Steps between C-alpha positions, in 0.01 A plus 500: 500500500406189297394283790603148586375254763641546848639148490731602219601819676593328821703248305649781286418291196505678165207429269572356161358665192553737215506879521379532140210728412367244252122498485349152491142471388382152585125530543302442815247290310321258725483741795135521595465833678287806463684827454501711818382854435770757562468781747255344744746356747389276783140496378605290198654173619775347287375152405726195528657416164534863389768547234770746596829678441749643748753764394705692757775654285546650156255689281150363552379265228120504517446279194443167673144370476465415867254595771735629771816710491727523805730802454715740699310775682755778451650418161169517315267795452133555557468502121662155483246364744215668316612337175504160667151561636378609157614162370304325775798417721499478879804690635702400806774737618823373652712670765732376771337541840773335706812663355614846402606531137729801502413612147128548568379860493361466852806328652593807705170487687626267774767574764829310513394338826248276322743382230653163583737250345560486126298253299733203435432493126469877448757697706347836403173391662447472876243342730264733684376505858136458407390554860587869469234759420717669237515178298126455522442860391720440197317182404159654551608784271602244239167323529321833458719567195396163361135593544550840340682352200225247440644174633244226563729320745833536674778248534707599806810281491775396744275434797684197641654722765493254787707254291786728388794675664347846476698658782182534705328259740181464295300198608224304329219685676647836399542380142137387491387833646689689228364276224147556628564874515593498130202284406258721690645815346444354154154364570371826645602666173315242290808309389598137530832388646727215389732293720833407337713367787489142625145437633623244752686773689185656642209281596166603349644779282264396219212635708633857474632493142292458185735293286855372492809496281706183543857590401711205385314254718563224244875564507510502880237227551291737708163502322303303760440796737329687217219248505372689805422792272329267252298332776383845610382570145784747440682498164869414486729610217837337444834641382804294406828628360605354165422511130326304222719198567330458839143466369491120508644494851297776664161513329384148597590569864296820495210324328492236774448781754258688273695821554572731201876508440719751321867437435705817539859619476668588828452877452125471440512684169224470239630152405225249563428135431148406601400138550228413251 
C-alpha cells in the first residue's frame, strides 16, 4: 500500500495530490552526497543529504539521476534491482510489516487467527498480530527474499502497532521488540533498515534503524521528532504529497531541516518533484 503517516490514518484524513503518472525532472543540483555503492548493504552507510526517489506503484522508472531508490519488494524483479545497481543506485525495498496485504503472493502464509481489524484507509488490508511466530516467519522470509533479490536495505512499514486499533493488545514494549526483530534480521543479512512511522512513538528507535523516512511531517507539523535521527547521525528523507505548485511552500521547509525532500502523488507512482 502507498503508506501514509499514522496521524493521518487515525484521523482518517485523505491526502491531497494527483494520481497522474507525469514524470517531473527537476534536478537535485546542490545536493552534496557521494553515491552509495549498490549491493553492499549495511556495510555502505547512506550519507545524509543523499538524493533519492521513492516509487511503490506502477512500472518502475529507473531514469532519475539520484543516489537511492526506494521501491516495492514484490512488484520489482531481481533484474530491476540489478539495473539500478549497475547505474550506481542504492536500493531499498518496501513491504508492509504490520499489515497483511491480501494480494501479496505470500498472504496465505499466516493463519486467520493473527489477522486483525481492517486498515482504516485500506479495507482490503488488515493489521497483524506481530507477537505471533507465524507473522515473524513471514517477515523473515520477506527479508531473506530482499537479500536474495539484491536489496541494500528494507523499509518495513506500518509499525505503529501500539497506537492503532489493530484488534490485538499490542503494547509499546511489544512493538519495540518486533521492530528490533526486523532490524536484526536485516542487519544479520548485511542490509540496512529504514524507519517510516512516527519516531516519537518509540523512544530510541533511531538506535536500531539506520535511516528514516519522514512522511508528510511538514503537512502534519510533526518534523521535530525526526531530529533525533539527525542528532544520531542517521539520514532522514522526507515525502510530501503534492505537485509542482507546492515547490515554493515545501522546499524551503525541507531545506531548513536539511532533509532531502521529494514531492509525490498519493499513489507513489514514478511522479517525482525533487527539491533543488
